[in-house]
C-alpha positions as CSV (number, residue, x, y, z in Angstrom):
1,M,84.4,48.0,-18.3
2,D,84.5,51.6,-17.3
3,M,85.6,52.8,-13.8
4,E,82.1,53.4,-12.4
5,L,80.8,50.0,-13.3
6,F,84.0,48.4,-12.1
7,C,83.7,50.0,-8.7
8,E,80.1,48.9,-8.4
9,E,81.0,45.3,-9.2
10,V,83.9,45.3,-6.7
11,V,81.6,46.8,-4.0
12,K,79.2,43.9,-4.5
13,C,82.0,41.4,-4.0
14,I,83.2,43.1,-0.9
15,R,79.7,43.2,0.6
16,N,79.6,39.4,0.2
17,M,82.8,39.1,2.2
18,V,81.9,41.3,5.2
19,D,79.3,41.4,8.0
20,E,76.1,43.3,7.7
21,N,77.3,46.1,10.0
22,V,80.1,47.0,7.5
23,S,79.2,49.7,5.0
24,V,80.9,49.7,1.6
25,D,80.4,52.6,-0.8
26,V,81.9,54.2,-3.9
27,N,83.2,57.7,-3.4
28,K,84.1,60.0,-6.3
29,V,86.7,62.6,-5.1
30,C,87.8,65.8,-6.8
31,K,91.6,65.9,-6.5
32,N,94.4,68.3,-7.6
33,N,94.0,70.0,-11.0
34,G,90.3,69.1,-11.2
35,I,91.0,65.4,-11.6
36,S,88.3,63.1,-10.2
37,L,89.3,59.7,-8.7
38,Y,87.0,56.9,-7.7
39,G,87.6,55.3,-4.3
40,I,85.9,52.7,-2.2
41,V,85.2,53.5,1.4
42,I,84.7,50.7,4.0
43,R,83.3,51.6,7.4
44,Y,83.1,49.2,10.3
45,G,80.2,49.9,12.7
46,N,79.8,53.6,13.6
47,E,83.1,54.8,12.3
48,Q,82.8,58.5,11.2
49,C,86.0,58.7,9.2
50,S,87.5,56.1,6.9
51,P,90.0,56.3,4.1
52,N,89.3,56.2,0.4
53,I,91.0,53.3,-1.3
54,Y,91.5,54.6,-4.8
55,M,90.7,52.2,-7.7
56,E,92.6,53.3,-10.7
57,G,95.5,50.8,-10.1
58,Y,93.0,48.0,-9.4
59,L,91.1,48.6,-12.7
60,Q,94.4,48.5,-14.6
61,K,95.3,45.3,-12.8
62,Y,91.9,43.7,-13.6
63,Q,92.2,44.6,-17.3
64,T,95.8,43.6,-17.8
65,E,96.5,40.7,-15.4
66,Q,93.3,38.7,-15.6
67,V,92.7,39.0,-11.9
68,S,89.1,38.2,-10.8
69,L,86.8,40.7,-9.1
70,D,86.8,38.6,-6.0
71,E,90.6,38.7,-5.9
72,I,90.5,42.5,-6.3
73,A,87.9,42.8,-3.5
74,G,90.2,40.6,-1.2
75,E,93.2,42.9,-1.9
76,I,91.1,46.0,-1.0
77,L,90.0,44.4,2.2
78,S,93.6,43.5,3.1
79,K,94.7,47.1,2.4
80,R,91.9,48.5,4.5
81,E,92.9,46.4,7.5
82,K,96.5,47.6,7.3
83,L,95.7,51.3,7.4
84,E,96.3,53.1,10.6
85,L,92.7,54.2,11.1
86,E,93.2,55.3,14.7
87,K,95.0,58.3,13.3
88,L,92.1,59.4,11.1
89,E,89.7,61.7,12.9
90,P,86.9,63.8,11.4
91,V,87.8,67.5,11.3
92,S,84.4,68.3,12.9
93,D,85.6,66.6,16.1
94,L,89.0,68.4,16.2
95,R,90.0,71.5,18.1
96,W,92.7,73.9,17.0
97,D,94.9,73.0,19.9
98,N,94.8,69.3,18.8
99,I,95.5,69.9,15.1
100,K,97.6,73.1,14.9
101,D,100.9,71.1,14.7
102,K,99.5,68.9,11.8
103,V,98.5,71.6,9.2
104,F,100.9,72.1,6.3
105,C,101.1,73.9,3.0
106,R,100.9,72.6,-0.6
107,L,101.7,74.4,-3.8
108,V,99.4,73.9,-6.7
109,N,98.4,75.4,-10.1
110,R,95.9,78.3,-9.7
111,E,94.1,78.1,-13.0
112,M,93.7,74.3,-13.1
113,N,92.2,74.4,-9.6
114,A,90.0,77.5,-10.0
115,E,86.8,75.7,-9.4
116,R,87.9,74.1,-6.2
117,L,89.6,77.2,-4.8
118,V,86.2,78.9,-4.4
119,N,85.7,76.7,-1.3
120,I,89.3,76.4,-0.1
121,P,91.5,79.0,1.8
122,H,94.5,79.8,-0.4
123,M,97.2,82.4,-0.9
124,E,98.2,83.4,-4.5
125,Y,101.8,83.1,-5.5
126,L,102.5,84.2,-9.1
127,D,100.4,81.7,-11.2
128,L,100.3,79.3,-8.4
129,V,98.5,79.0,-5.0
130,V,99.3,77.8,-1.6
131,T,96.6,75.7,0.1
132,C,96.5,74.0,3.5
133,R,96.1,70.4,4.4
134,L,95.7,68.4,7.6
135,L,98.2,65.6,8.1
136,H,96.6,62.4,9.5
137,Y,99.7,60.3,9.4
138,N,103.2,60.3,8.0
139,D,105.3,57.1,7.8
140,N,107.9,55.4,5.6
141,V,105.2,54.3,3.1
142,G,103.6,57.7,2.5
143,I,101.2,60.2,4.0
144,A,97.5,60.6,4.5
145,S,96.1,64.1,4.6
146,S,93.0,66.1,3.8
147,E,92.4,69.5,2.3
148,I,91.0,72.2,4.7
149,S,88.0,74.0,3.3
150,Y,86.4,77.2,4.4
151,N,83.6,75.2,6.1
152,E,86.2,73.2,8.1
153,L,88.1,76.3,8.9
154,E,85.0,77.8,10.5
155,V,84.6,74.6,12.6
156,I,88.2,74.7,13.7
157,G,87.7,78.3,14.8
158,V,90.8,80.2,13.6
159,T,91.3,82.9,10.9
160,E,92.7,82.2,7.5
161,E,95.8,84.2,8.5
162,E,96.4,82.1,11.6
163,L,95.9,78.9,9.6
164,F,98.6,79.9,7.0
165,E,101.0,81.2,9.6
166,Q,100.9,77.9,11.5
167,A,100.9,75.8,8.4
168,T,104.0,77.6,7.0
169,Q,106.0,76.9,10.2
170,N,104.9,73.3,10.3
171,T,105.7,72.5,6.7
172,E,109.4,73.1,7.1
173,R,109.4,71.0,10.3
174,L,107.3,68.1,9.0
175,F,108.8,67.9,5.6
176,P,112.5,69.0,5.7
177,A,113.9,70.1,2.3
178,E,116.4,68.0,0.3
179,F,118.6,69.6,-2.4
180,K,120.7,67.3,-4.5
181,P,122.5,67.3,-7.9
182,L,120.5,65.7,-10.6
183,V,123.2,63.1,-11.3
184,S,123.0,61.8,-7.7
185,V,119.3,61.5,-8.0
186,M,119.7,59.5,-11.3
187,E,122.2,57.2,-9.6
188,K,119.8,56.6,-6.7
189,M,117.0,55.7,-9.1
190,M,119.1,53.3,-11.0
191,R,120.3,51.6,-7.9
192,E,116.7,51.2,-6.7
193,K,116.0,49.4,-10.0
194,D,119.0,47.1,-9.4
195,V,121.0,48.5,-12.3
196,S,124.5,47.1,-12.3
197,D,127.4,49.1,-11.1
198,E,129.0,48.9,-14.5
199,L,126.0,50.3,-16.3
200,I,125.6,53.1,-13.7
201,K,129.2,54.1,-14.2
202,E,128.8,54.0,-18.0
203,V,125.8,56.2,-17.9
204,L,127.1,58.7,-15.4
205,D,130.5,58.9,-17.1
206,F,129.0,59.5,-20.6
207,E,130.6,62.7,-21.8
208,D,131.4,63.6,-18.2
209,L,127.7,63.8,-17.4
210,G,128.3,65.3,-14.0
211,D,130.0,68.3,-15.5
212,K,127.6,68.7,-18.4
213,I,124.4,68.6,-16.4
214,N,124.6,71.5,-14.0
215,M,121.1,70.8,-12.7
216,Y,119.7,70.1,-9.2
217,I,116.6,68.7,-7.6
218,L,114.7,70.5,-4.8
219,S,112.1,68.6,-2.9
220,N,111.5,67.3,0.6
221,K,112.9,64.2,2.1
222,M,109.7,62.2,1.4
223,G,109.4,63.4,-2.2
224,I,105.7,64.2,-1.7
225,N,104.3,67.7,-2.3
226,G,107.9,68.9,-2.4
227,A,107.3,71.9,-4.6
228,A,106.4,73.9,-1.5
229,T,110.0,73.8,-0.4
230,M,110.8,76.8,-2.6
231,L,108.8,78.8,-0.1
232,Y,110.9,77.8,2.9
233,T,112.7,80.6,4.7
234,D,115.8,81.6,2.8
235,M,115.7,78.4,0.8
236,L,116.4,79.9,-2.6
237,K,118.8,82.5,-1.3
238,N,120.9,79.8,0.4
239,I,120.9,77.7,-2.8
240,A,122.0,80.6,-4.9
241,T,124.8,81.4,-2.4
242,Q,125.8,77.7,-2.4
243,L,126.0,77.7,-6.2
244,K,127.7,81.1,-6.3
245,T,125.2,82.6,-8.7
246,E,123.1,85.7,-8.7
247,S,120.0,84.0,-10.2
248,L,118.4,80.6,-10.3
249,Y,116.0,79.1,-12.9
250,L,113.3,76.9,-11.5
251,L,111.6,74.3,-13.7
252,P,108.5,72.7,-12.2
253,S,108.9,68.9,-12.5
254,S,105.6,68.4,-10.7
255,V,103.8,69.3,-7.4
256,H,106.5,67.1,-5.8
257,E,109.8,68.7,-6.9
258,W,111.7,71.5,-8.8
259,M,114.6,71.2,-11.1
260,I,117.0,74.0,-10.5
261,L,119.9,75.4,-12.4
262,P,122.0,78.5,-12.2
263,E,122.3,81.2,-14.9
264,W,121.0,80.1,-18.3
265,D,121.0,81.9,-21.7
266,D,118.1,80.2,-23.5
267,V,115.0,80.5,-21.4
268,G,112.9,79.5,-24.3
269,Y,114.7,76.1,-24.4
270,L,113.9,75.6,-20.7
271,K,110.2,76.3,-21.3
272,E,110.2,73.7,-24.0
273,M,111.8,71.2,-21.6
274,V,109.0,71.9,-19.1
275,A,106.3,71.5,-21.7
276,D,107.8,68.3,-23.0
277,A,108.1,66.8,-19.5
278,N,104.5,67.7,-18.7
279,R,103.3,66.1,-21.9
280,T,105.3,62.9,-21.6
281,A,106.4,62.2,-18.0
282,V,104.1,64.0,-15.6
283,A,100.6,62.7,-14.6
284,E,98.0,65.4,-15.0
285,I,97.1,65.2,-11.3
286,D,100.7,66.1,-10.4
287,L,101.2,68.9,-13.0
288,L,102.3,72.1,-11.4
289,S,102.9,74.6,-14.2
290,Y,104.1,75.2,-17.8
291,H,106.2,78.2,-16.8
292,V,109.8,78.7,-16.0
293,Y,110.6,80.8,-13.0
294,R,113.6,83.0,-12.2
295,Y,114.9,83.8,-8.7
296,D,117.0,86.9,-8.2
297,R,119.3,86.8,-5.2
298,N,119.7,90.6,-5.1
299,T,116.0,91.2,-4.8
300,D,115.2,87.9,-3.1
301,M,112.2,87.6,-5.4
302,V,110.8,85.0,-7.9
303,E,109.3,85.9,-11.2
304,I,107.9,84.1,-14.2
305,A,110.7,84.0,-16.7
306,A,108.9,82.4,-19.6
């Protein structure tokens, strides 16, 4: 069963479970890097704004775990009830004074989003672009946000420059940066997976891993859309000062984080690392770039190194 047919069948099941005043529809959404995702939107009464509940994970569950369509429909209804809908408001009803503290920046690939960027305010940064989003809520589970288009910007009633100035300030406040050694990140991931202390020690002590891997992770504390942290005020300069180096190499892990290391002789090898990670470990929707970037502390500038 393909995604479109799956969604239609689930919608039928949901409609059998809710009252007549509840609308249930399939919504195809264009996301980052031109990826389209299917969602189901459930609206109660006269609600003007309701979240998309994306279906990719549910289709996989249906195909691999022999879960019935009715069970999937029930799960979606349960998820819908748990969402904090009171925080979701249609942009057309919002005034700048109400939302100016909720706009933030995201860093994405320019070429892979070329079609969408026609309708979206953006600032170019090397082969990347900065876009703006409106934060609806932010909690320990995740965030809900929506992209701001030119049409919505006109409704909000500010200039593109005002939008980006405010969003730039907000991003650092809403999503504080986090800079950690790769080894500590590896240890945290293993502990979250309940790996034994003995095995963790064995892995991290392998050939003095902490000394061999002079790499660091830059993201925000949520680990969501953390690539934008490289644009924070004096962020790269402070990192270079901390590491006592004149230059940094930035490897794009995804739209969520950077891998950073000080001086490196073989930039071609780093580019191969990025390409391999993008091919094997990064979802297409999260891909940021195939390039390696170099920050020069003397000029306080970033360039494409390879």
